[in-house]
N, C-alpha and C positions, 0 to 999 in steps of 0.2 A: 347367718343366723336363721333367716326364714327357711332356708332349704332343709334344715334339720327336721322340720315338721313333716317332710316328705321322705325322710330317710335318705337324703342325698349327701354326697360328700363335698362336691364343689360345682359351681356353675360352669358350663361349657358353652361355646359359641353355638348359637341357634343355626340350624340349617334350613334351606328353602324347602318348602313342601308343595305337593301338588294342590291345585284348587279344590275347594270343597265340592264333594259329589253328593247327590241326594237320591241316586238310583238304588234299588234293592229294598230289602225288608226294613221297615221303620216301625216305631212304636211311640205311643203317647203315654207318658206316665204322669199321674196326678198325685201330688203330695200335699197333705195338710200340714202346714208349717207354723210353728210359734217361735218368733225370733228371740224371745226371752220370757221368763216366767211372768205371768200376769197379762201378757199381751194378747190381743185378739188373733185367732187363727187366720192364716192367709193361705190361699191356694198357690202352689208352685207347680209348674208343669215342665216336664222334660220331653224333648223330642230326641229319640234315639235312632241311630243309623247303623245297621248291622255291617254294612260294607266299610264303615270307618274302622271298626275294631271288632271282628266277629266273635272272638272268644270272650272279650269283655262284655259285649252286648248280651251274649247267651247267658253268661254268669249273672249279670245284673238282673236280667229278666227272670231267671229262675229263682233268685233270692226274693225279688219283689213278690212273685206269685206265692212264695212260701211264707210271706209275712215277715221276713227277716228285718226289714228296715222300719217296721212299725215301732214307734217310740224310741227310735235311735237318736241319741243326743249328738249335737255338734260339739265334739269333745276337744277339737283343736281349731283355733281361729288365729290366723296371722293377718292382721289388718292390711288391707290393700293388696293382699297376695292370694290367700285361699281360705276356704272353710273346709274342714275335714270331718266326715262322719262314717258310720258303717261298722260299729260294734253293737252287737245285739243287746237288747235290754235283758234278755234271758241267757245266762251262761250256757245252758244246754243247746240253745239255738246257735250260739257262737261256735261251740265245739263242732256242731254238725257241718258248718260251712267253712271251717278254718283251713281246709286243704287248698293248696295253691293251684293256679292255672298258668299255662305258658303265656309268654308275651305275644302281643300282636305287633305288626308293623305300625309305626306311627305315620298316619296318613293325613292327619289334621293338626293344626296348631293349637296349643293351650291358650286360646284367647279368652277374653272375659266371657263368663257364662258357660264355658265348655266344661264338661265333667269327665274325669279320668279316674282310673284306679290308682291308689297309692301303691308303691312298691319300694323294696329295700335292696334290690339287685335283680339279676336276671330271673325270670320265671317265678316271681314271688307274690304276684297279685292274689289276694284272697277275698276280703270283704270290704275293706275300707276304701272309700272314694273321696274325691275332693272336687269342689267347684272353684274355678278360677275367678277371683274378684277383679283381676286386672289382666292385661295381656302378658302372659308369661311364656313367651316363645323360647326362653332358655331351657325350659323343661322338655322341649320336643326331642332334642338329640340325646336326652337322658333316658328315653324309653317310655315316657308317659303318653299313652295312646288314648286320646279322647274318643268316647263312644256315643256322645250325645251333647245336647246344649239346652240350657234353660230357655224355654220359649215363652214363659209367663212367670212373673213374680220375682224377677231378679232384684227389684228394689227391696223386697222383703229379705232376701238372702244377704244383701248388703248390710242389713241391720242386725245380723246375728250377734248375740251378746259376746263382747270381746273383753270384758272386764278381767277375767282370769288370765287372759293372755298378757295383760299389762301388769299383773301382780306377781308376788314372789312364789306362789304355789299354783301349779297347773294340774289339770286332771291327768292321772296316771293311766295310760292305755292298758297296761297289763292288769292292773287292779280292776279296771272296768270290764275287761274280758272275763276275769275270774269271779267277780262279785256282782256283775250286772248293774242294773239301774239303781239298786239300793245304795251303792257306793256314791254315785254322782248326786243322787237326790239329797243325800245327807251333807256332803262336803262341797258340792258345786251346784246349788239349786237353781241358779239363774240361767243355765245353759239353754240355747235354742234346741228345739226338738222337732223331728219329723214324726208327727203323731200317727199318720196313716199314709201308706204308699200303695198305689194300685195301678194296674195296667188298664187303661181306658180302651185302647185299641191297638192292634198290631196288623199290619197289612204289607203286601208286597209292593 
C-alpha cells in the first residue's frame, strides 16, 4: 500500500551500496517550512551532493533557482515512510518543468532524511520528490536515487500533517497539477507547505 505513493508495483530485495561519498560539487538549500496550517514556520536545510545523482542534482537546483518549489504543498504523506511534494502552486510553472529526465545510478541508500525524485518507471523523473521518514532500503534497487539529505529540521518534516492520508479522501495529484494551489487550499487546507526554497551556497 505504501509503495503506491511512489508509483511502485512491488517491493524487491534491497542490494548493497557503496559507502556515502562527499567529494564533488555540493549545495546547501534552505527551505521555510510550515508542517500544517497555523503552525509557526521552521527552517529545513538540505545538503545536496552532485556525485550521488548528477542529473537529479542539476534538475533540483535549476528548479529551486526558478522558484518552482515556493509554496509547494506536501500533497502525499505515508506515515513512517515518506513525505512527497514537488507540484507547483502555479499550473504554468508546472507545465514548464513537466518534461522528464533520465535516471541516475543509485549510489546511496534511501535512508531516513535522504531525498530522491519520485518516478513511475525508467527515465520518468520530473518534478516530484520525496523525503524518507524511515530507512527505506527496499527502494534502492527500484531506481530511486538520493541526491541529498536533510541536514537540519528533520523533526519538523516528521510533523507534516498526515490527517488526509488516514481519511477517505486524499489530494489528487492530477487536479493539483491542473488547478494549482487553489484546489488544495479549498479542499485540503491543512497540508504542510514549503513556503520558500533557496540556494544558500554551492561549492566544489
